C-alpha positions in Angstrom: -2.6 29.2 -32.1 -5.2 29.6 -29.3 -5.2 26.9 -26.7 -8.5 25.8 -25.1 -8.6 26.7 -21.4 -9.1 23.5 -19.4 -7.7 21.5 -16.5 -8.8 18.1 -18.0 -7.2 16.4 -20.9 -8.1 13.3 -23.0 -5.3 10.9 -22.3 -5.6 7.9 -24.7 -9.1 6.6 -24.2 -9.9 8.2 -20.9 -10.1 11.6 -19.2 -7.4 12.2 -16.6 -7.3 15.0 -14.1 -4.5 17.5 -14.0 -2.9 16.9 -10.6 -1.1 20.3 -10.7 -4.2 22.5 -11.3 -4.2 25.4 -8.8 -1.8 23.7 -6.4 0.8 25.6 -4.4 3.8 26.8 -6.4 7.1 28.6 -5.9 9.8 30.0 -8.1 13.2 31.6 -7.7 13.3 35.2 -9.1 9.9 36.5 -10.2 9.1 39.2 -12.7 6.3 41.5 -11.5 2.8 40.3 -12.3 4.1 36.9 -13.5 4.0 34.9 -10.3 4.6 31.1 -10.1 0.9 30.3 -9.7 0.3 31.5 -13.3 1.7 28.2 -14.5 -1.1 26.1 -12.8 -4.2 28.4 -13.2 -5.5 26.5 -16.2 -5.2 29.7 -18.4 -3.0 29.7 -21.5 -5.1 31.3 -24.2 -2.5 34.0 -24.6 1.0 32.6 -24.2 2.8 35.9 -24.3 4.0 38.3 -21.7 1.2 40.7 -22.5 -1.4 38.0 -21.6 -0.3 37.8 -17.9 -1.0 34.0 -18.0 2.6 32.8 -17.6 5.1 32.4 -14.8 8.1 34.4 -15.8 11.4 34.9 -14.0 13.0 38.3 -13.5 16.5 39.6 -13.5 19.7 38.4 -15.0 20.3 35.1 -13.2 22.4 32.0 -14.0 19.9 29.6 -12.4 16.1 29.5 -12.6 13.8 27.1 -10.8 10.0 26.6 -10.5 8.2 24.1 -8.4 4.7 22.8 -7.7 3.5 20.9 -4.7 0.8 18.3 -5.7 -0.2 18.0 -2.1 0.4 14.3 -1.8 2.3 11.5 -3.5 0.8 10.3 -6.7 1.6 7.8 -9.5 2.6 10.1 -12.3 2.2 9.2 -16.0 3.3 12.4 -17.9 4.0 16.1 -17.5 2.8 18.6 -20.1 4.8 21.9 -20.4 3.5 24.9 -22.4 6.2 27.5 -22.9 5.9 31.2 -23.5 5.8 31.5 -27.3 7.1 35.0 -28.1 10.5 34.4 -26.4 11.4 31.3 -28.5 14.3 32.2 -30.7 15.3 28.6 -31.6 13.5 27.2 -34.6 13.7 23.7 -33.3 12.4 24.6 -29.8 8.8 23.3 -29.4 6.2 25.6 -27.9 5.1 22.7 -25.7 6.6 19.4 -24.7 5.4 16.1 -23.1 7.7 14.5 -20.6 6.7 10.8 -20.1 7.7 10.1 -16.5 6.5 7.0 -14.7 7.3 7.8 -11.1 5.6 8.4 -7.8 6.2 11.9 -6.5 4.7 14.9 -4.7 6.9 17.8 -6.1 7.5 18.7 -9.7 10.6 20.9 -10.2 11.5 22.8 -13.4 15.2 23.8 -13.5 17.4 25.6 -16.0 21.0 26.8 -15.7 23.6 28.8 -17.4 26.4 28.0 -14.9 28.5 26.0 -17.3 30.8 27.8 -19.7 31.1 27.8 -22.5 27.4 27.3 -23.2 26.5 24.0 -24.9 25.0 25.8 -27.9 25.6 29.2 -29.4 21.8 29.6 -29.6 21.4 29.5 -25.8 20.5 32.7 -24.0 23.2 34.2 -21.7 20.9 34.0 -18.7 18.5 31.3 -17.4 14.8 32.0 -17.5 11.4 30.6 -16.4 8.8 31.1 -19.2 6.1 28.6 -18.2 2.5 29.4 -19.3 1.2 26.1 -18.0 2.5 22.9 -16.4 0.0 20.0 -16.3 0.7 16.8 -14.4 -1.2 13.6 -15.2 -1.5 10.3 -13.4 -3.6 8.4 -10.9 -5.0 10.7 -8.1 -5.8 7.6 -6.1 -2.5 6.2 -5.0 -2.1 2.5 -5.4 -4.4 2.2 -8.4 -3.8 1.9 -12.2 -5.6 1.5 -15.5 -7.4 3.8 -18.0 -9.5 5.3 -15.3 -7.2 4.5 -12.3 -9.9 2.1 -11.3 -7.8 -1.1 -10.8 -6.0 -1.6 -7.5 -2.2 -2.3 -7.7 -1.3 -5.9 -6.7 -1.9 -6.3 -3.0 1.8 -6.9 -2.2 3.2 -4.2 -4.5 4.4 -1.0 -3.0 4.1 1.0 -6.3 2.9 -0.1 -9.7 2.9 1.2 -13.3 -0.2 3.5 -13.6 -1.0 2.0 -17.0 0.0 -1.7 -16.9 -0.1 -2.5 -13.1 3.5 -3.9 -13.3 5.2 -3.6 -9.9 7.8 -0.8 -10.0 8.5 0.1 -6.4 9.4 -3.3 -5.0 7.3 -6.1 -3.5 6.3 -6.6 0.1 8.5 -8.8 2.1 8.5 -12.4 0.8 6.8 -11.6 -2.5 8.4 -11.4 -6.0 7.5 -11.3 -9.7 6.2 -8.6 -12.0 2.9 -8.3 -10.1 4.2 -9.5 -6.7 2.0 -12.6 -6.8 4.7 -15.2 -6.1 5.5 -16.0 -2.5 8.6 -17.7 -1.2 8.1 -18.1 2.5 7.6 -21.3 4.5 4.4 -21.9 6.5 5.9 -22.5 10.0 2.5 -23.6 11.5 2.0 -26.5 9.2 1.6 -29.8 11.2 3.0 -28.1 14.4 1.7 -28.8 17.9 -1.5 -27.0 18.8 -3.7 -26.4 21.9 -7.1 -24.9 22.5 -9.8 -24.3 25.1 -13.1 -26.1 24.8 -13.0 -28.0 21.6 -16.5 -28.9 20.2 -15.6 -32.6 19.9 -12.8 -34.9 18.9 -13.7 -34.5 15.2 -12.9 -30.8 15.4 -9.6 -30.8 17.4 -7.1 -28.0 17.5 -4.7 -29.8 15.1 -7.3 -29.4 12.3 -6.2 -25.7 11.9 -2.7 -26.6 10.8 -3.2 -29.8 8.8 -2.7 -28.0 5.5 -6.3 -28.7 4.4 -8.7 -25.8 3.5 -10.6 -27.1 0.6 -13.8 -27.3 2.6 -14.3 -24.5 5.1 -17.1 -26.4 6.9 -17.8 -28.7 9.8 -18.8 -31.5 7.5 -15.5 -31.3 5.7 -13.6 -32.3 8.9 -10.9 -29.8 8.2 -11.6 -27.1 10.9 -11.0 -26.6 14.6 -14.3 -25.6 16.2 -14.8 -24.6 19.8 -17.6 -25.6 22.1 -20.9 -23.9 22.2 -22.2 -21.4 24.8 -18.8 -20.1 25.9 -17.8 -16.6 26.8 -14.2 -16.9 25.7 -12.2 -19.2 23.2 -8.5 -19.5 22.5 -6.3 -21.5 20.3 -2.5 -21.5 19.8 0.2 -23.2 17.7 3.8 -23.9 18.8 6.3 -23.0 16.1 9.0 -24.9 18.1 11.4 -21.9 18.1 11.1 -18.2 17.9 10.5 -17.3 14.3 10.7 -14.1 12.3 7.0 -13.8 11.5 5.9 -11.6 8.5 2.4 -12.8 7.7 -0.5 -14.7 9.3 -3.4 -16.0 7.2 -6.6 -17.2 8.8 -9.3 -19.3 7.0 -12.5 -19.1 8.9 -15.5 -21.4 8.9 -18.2 -20.5 6.4 -19.9 -23.9 5.8 -20.0 -22.6 2.2 -23.1 -20.5 2.9 -23.8 -17.2 1.2 -22.6 -14.4 3.4 -25.8 -12.5 4.0 -27.9 -11.5 7.1 -29.1 -15.1 7.5 -25.6 -16.5 7.8 -24.7 -16.8 11.5 -20.9 -17.5 11.0 -19.7 -14.0 10.2 -21.1 -12.8 13.5 -18.8 -15.2 15.4 -15.5 -13.9 14.0 -15.5 -10.2 14.9 -13.6 -9.0 18.0 -10.8 -11.5 17.8 -7.1 -10.9 18.6 -3.9 -12.4 17.3 -1.0 -12.5 19.7 2.6 -13.6 19.2 4.4 -14.7 22.3 7.2 -16.9 23.7 4.8 -18.4 26.1 1.2 -19.6 25.8 0.0 -16.7 27.9 -1.2 -14.0 25.5 -0.4 -11.3 28.1 3.3 -12.1 27.6 3.3 -11.3 23.9 2.7 -8.7 21.2 -0.8 -8.1 19.9 -0.4 -8.4 16.1 -4.0 -7.6 15.4 -7.1 -6.8 17.4 -10.4 -6.3 15.6 -12.4 -3.3 16.8 -14.1 -2.2 13.6 -15.2 -5.2 11.5 -18.8 -6.5 11.5 -20.6 -9.4 9.8 -20.9 -7.5 6.6 -17.3 -6.5 6.2 -15.3 -9.2 7.8 -13.8 -11.6 5.2 -13.7 -15.4 5.4 -10.0 -15.3 4.7 -8.1 -12.8 6.9 -4.6 -11.8 5.9 -2.4 -10.0 8.5 1.0 -8.4 7.6 3.0 -7.8 10.7 6.8 -8.2 11.4 7.3 -9.7 14.9 9.3 -12.5 16.5 8.0 -15.3 18.7 7.3 -18.9 19.2 3.6 -19.1 19.8 0.8 -17.7 17.7 -2.4 -17.3 19.7 -6.0 -16.7 18.6 -8.3 -15.2 21.2 -11.8 -14.0 21.3 -14.4 -13.3 24.0 -17.9 -12.2 24.8 -17.6 -10.8 28.3 -21.2 -10.6 29.8 -20.2 -7.4 31.7 -19.3 -5.6 28.5 -21.5 -4.4 25.6 -20.9 -5.5 22.0 -22.2 -4.3 18.6 -25.4 -5.9 17.6 -23.7 -7.8 14.8 -21.6 -9.8 17.3 -22.8 -13.3 18.3 -24.1 -13.7 21.9 -21.5 -16.4 22.7 -18.0 -16.6 21.4 -16.6 -19.2 19.0 -13.2 -20.1 17.5 -13.9 -21.8 14.1 -10.5 -21.9 12.4 -10.2 -24.1 9.3 -6.6 -23.2 8.7 -4.0 -20.8 10.3 -0.8 -20.2 8.2 2.2 -18.4 9.7 4.8 -17.2 7.2 8.3 -15.8 7.8 11.9 -16.6 8.2 14.1 -18.6 10.6 15.5 -16.7 13.5 17.9 -19.5 14.7 20.4 -21.5 12.7 22.4 -24.5 13.7 26.1 -25.3 13.0 27.5 -28.7 12.2 27.5 -29.7 15.9 23.8 -28.7 16.1 24.6 -25.7 18.3 22.2 -22.8 18.1 23.7 -19.7 16.4 22.4 -16.2 16.4 25.0 -14.4 14.3 24.1 -12.7 11.0 20.4 -13.0 11.7 17.8 -11.2 9.5 16.7 -7.7 10.7 13.3 -8.9 11.7 14.9 -11.3 14.1 17.2 -8.8 15.8 14.9 -8.5 18.8 13.7 -11.8 20.3 10.7 -11.5 22.6 
């Protein structure tokens, strides 16, 4: 039965691209004029040797292998295999098969063997062969997406999700759990800790406001934000976590005053250019730069900024500047501001205490193996 030449297939209710189409291939033992690339050229109108549209092995070999390199790691849904028809001597052997395989991979390998003796079936050929007229691989070309059109992003904290349902398959990011990696089981080390800052706007907006656990109103009038003074060229804020902690995640809720984020909103221009440093002193030069913004602008910077970074330290420092001797993008504010409505620091304890309240460092988590 003729098969329509195509490298797209209707998969359920959507069209999915064949990820193997005209990709690089290889096979062990090749029959003349029937090279490995024949199995990914999109041609299978004549699935016989005379059609020269199939990858066929040569020689009497006990092992046969064919492989395609997809070029990158993709979330695979299924593999369609179209066999050479004329060589099928087994009535129950289908001329094509669908392998449902939910996995992330770059290489697809077809392997057949006649090494074991006796053979598992009297109908098996004496030698192993490759008779592949077409191999099609379907899945999400955009890694980290799922859905009918691969248009939905996998859960943010999921390393690999099911291409159809979005269920997390490859494990959650550190601290997250659940089918969609939405649940989080880490303590906020910054909550109600001691803080310090340079140039607070007034007593109503002190540095402690950024760790009071309140972020319902990201505004000055809500009284829940630390806000620095006006007309400054640099601003800094820090929180003391009391001891070095194994930090995994830092979340910053910035002031918005609940205004629409458009060109008339001045607050997004104050945030870009900031740095987050983790240190064992209050001097940012002694620590590790967890994040330094060099690309965001008032159109792209979010009001809630989430940083994933594994580092160990006692102080988390926010720093920003507007050095008069340097040039800045036009979207940056003329003066610098620190307007932090909440800073949350999540991770694990790096020090434990025995019954005599003596500090212990044995059997620490991996992220605490190096203390700053």
